[in-house]
Structure formats: C-alpha cells, structure tokens
N, C-alpha and C positions, 0 to 999 in steps of 0.2 A: 644684861639684856632682859627686857621685860618678857613675860610669858607671851604677850600678844605678838611682839616682834619676832620671837622665836618660832611661833606657829606659822607666821607669814613667810619667814625664810624657809621653813621646811616645805611648805606647799609649793613655793617657787622652785625649790630644788627638785622636787618630785616631778613637777610639770615640765621643767627644762629637760630632765632626763628622759621623760616619755616622748617629748618632741624629737629629741636627738635620736632616740631608739627607732622611732617611726621613719625618720629620714634615712636611717641606715638600712632599712629593709629593702630588698630588691623589688623593683617595680615590674609587675607582670605585663608582658607584651600583649597587645591586642591580637586576638585570633584573626588570621587572614580570612577574608571573605571566601565563602564557598564558591568553587568553580561552577559555572552554569552547567546544567546537564547537557550531554552530547545531543540527545534527542529532545526537542521541545515538545513534540507529540510522538507517542509510541503506542500504537493500537494493534492488537492481535486478536484474531477470532478463529474458532474452530467450529464448523457447522456440519450437521448431518441432516439429510432429508430423504424421504422415500417418495418416489413418483409412481403412481399406479398406472398411468396411461402415457408413458413416454414413447417416443418413436425413434427410429433409425432408418437410414436409406435401405429400402428393400424389406423393411419390417413394418407391419401394420401398427401394432401396439405392443409394448412390453413394459413391465415394471422395471424400475431402476433405483438403486441405492446410490446416493451422492454424498461424498465427504469433501469438504472444502476448507482449506486454511488460507486466511487472508492477513496480510501485514500492511500497515501504512505508518509512515513516520515523517516528521518534519524536523530538519536539522538546520544548522546555521546557514547553509548555502542552497537549500532546496528541499525536495520531497522525494520519497521513494514509495512505490506501491508494488506489491507482489501478491499473487494468488495462484494456488495450484489446486486442481480438483481431480478426484478419482471417481469414476463412474463404473458401476457394475450392473449389467442387464440380467434379466431372467433368461431362462433357457429358450424362450421364444426368439431371442436374438443371440444365436449360439456363437461362441468363439470358433474361429476357423480350425484351431488345433484339436477341437473336441468332436469334430464330425468327419465322416468318411470323405475321401480316402485317407485323411491324415490320422484318424484314430479309429480303432475297431473295438474300443473298450465298452462302447454302448452307454457311456455316461456323457450327457450333454452339459457343458458349462457355458454360462452366459458370457457375453463379450465384456471386456474391460477396456477402459479408455482413461488416459491421463492427459490433462491439459494444464499448461502453465503459462503465465503472463507476467511481465514486469514493465514498469514505466518509472523513469527517474527524470526529475527536472533540476536545473541549476540556474538560479535566479541571477540575472545580470546586476540588479541593484545590490544583492548581497555579496556577490563575488568582487565587484568593483567598489563596494562601500560608497554608494552614491544613490541619489534619488532621480537621476537623469532619465530613468525609464518609467517614471511615474508622472504622467501628464493627464490632467483632467480625470475622467473615469478610469483611464488606464493606470493600473497599480504596479505592474511589473511585466517584463519580458524575460522568458526563460528558454534555455536550451532543453529540449525534450528528447530522450532516447528510450528505446525499449525493444522488446522481442516477445514473440509467442512461439510455443511449440506444443505439439500433441502427437500421440501415438495410440493406435487401436489394434486389437487382435481379432477384430470381427469384420464381416463384410468384405471390402476390398483392401483391408489392411492399410487404411489411409494414415498418412502422417504429414503434418504441415509444420514448416518452420518459416518465420518471417522476422524482419527487423524493421524498425521505424526510426526516423530522426527528423527533427524540424524545430520550429519555434512554438512556444506557448504564450499567448497574450492573455493576461489576467485583467478583468474589469470589475469594478465595484458596482453593485446594484443597490437600489433603495432597500431600506429595512435590513441592512446588514448582509445582503446576499452577495453572490459573486458569479461571474461568468468567465469560463475558460474557452478560448478558441485556439485550435492547434492545426495549422497547415503542416502536414507531415509528408515525408518521402517514405514510400512503403515498398518493400521487396519481399517476395514470397517464393518458397520452394515447396512443391507438393509431390508426395509419393503415393502411388496406388499400385495394387497388385491384384489381379483377378485370380483368386485361389482356385486350384483344381484344373487350371488350363496350363499345360506345360510350356507354352510358348514364352520364351524369354522377352519377347517384344511387349508383353502385357505386364511386365514388372518394370516400372520405370519411375524416374524422378524428373520432374519438370521444373525448369527455371521460368517462373511466370513473369520475370522482368520487373522493372521498377515502375511505379505509378504514384500519382499524387493522391493524398487522402486528407480530407478535412474533418477533424473531430471537434466535439464541443461538449461542455458540461456546465451545469448551473446548479447553484445551491442557495437555499434560504433557511435560516434558523427558525424552524417551525415553533419551537418552544417559546421564543421571544415574541413572535408575531402570529398567534393562532388565527386571528381574524383575517389577516391578509392571505394566509395559506388557504383558509376556507373559501375566500373569495376567488382565489386562483383555481381551486377545484371546480367551483361553480362555473367559471368561465370555460374550463376545459370540457365540462359536460354539456355546455350549451351548443 
C-alpha cells in the first residue's frame, strides 16, 4: 500500500470513529417552556400623607395622618383590587375612650379609623374561552363583586359594612383608552352609638336595605398621547 493510500485510509477511519462516537452520545431534551406567571399584572403600593386641615363630623378642623396600602392584579380570569387605610386624628378630634366619663387620665388621644375595600371581576370571555362578549366597542362583560368596611373610635363610633354585586361592561375608547360601566346591587349595614348617653336605644345597627348603584371609570394612557390628554384638560377647564 502506498503512503498516500495509507494516509487516506487512516483519515477515513478516524472520521468514521468520530461520527459513530457522536451518534452514541445522548441527545439533550429541550427544556419545557416556562409556565406563564399567575399574575399578569401585580402592583402594590404603600403611601403615607399628612393632612393639615382635615375634618370629621362635629369637628371643625383637625390634622390627620393617613397610611394606605393598595393592591391591584390582573390574572387569567379577571382582576382584583384591594385597599386599606388607617387614619389618625389630632387631639382636636378625640377618641371616645380618652375623654370623660370614659377616661380620667387627662390625656387626650386622637380618633383612629380604619377603612377597607375590595373589588373583584371575573371576565366571561376568559372563563368561557370565547370572544362572544366582545362586540364593537364592547370588549368584555364581567361579574363584579366586592365589599367595604370601616370602624372608628371617635364621635358616634360609626361603623359601616356593605356588599356589592353586578356586571361590569368594558368598552374600548380612542387612543388606547377604556371605559368601565358597572350597574351594581348595593346593600349596607350601618352602626352608630352616641357615647356618654346610657340609653341602649342609641346604640344600634341599621340594615339600610338593598339599592341599585351605577359606577363608572375611564382611563387614557397619558404617556402615549400627551397632546390628547392636554386637550382633554383644556376642555374640562372651559
């Protein structure tokens, strides 16, 4: 065998061995696609503010500290909104428990109040996996439910609880805006107590019955259309 033929045979043998070795290697399976996040939008905020001239029933003016936590999310089948606020007044709006005859310590403490609210929507298009509820400018119809509650240790010790339920109609507006119209059923329970008066008839909780309520909201992405937003403000000022 000539040297040339020997070298060609050696190269062929090495190449064949390399191909066979590569074929014997295990093939890596493709990584599965990442699951979509549970929340498409998840926004949380914590705010503090001080109001120098706030008011309360029976109080002319009082300073107030206000702390608010707000949550909003969008998930596969709808939206959730929740906010809770804590308010603390100055001594000009005293808490009932810190004034005579309930206290003789001589230290006046301002009224505290807590207020919470939540609203949830469940889109029919998303739940039924359809576009049947998107017609013209109407983009979706959703079931909306929610509740409010508050409690205060000042004044007449007011406390309110309510529930709402109904439908939410979503409409598309020009320039990327949206309009929400929600006819809701509203039912409220209200508590009041005139402190310092021993009559039990003045400590009561009232069922205010059910009633209809129409709510609405609109939005326009200002960053994308500053000229149109400016024009809207001009029209509102006119």
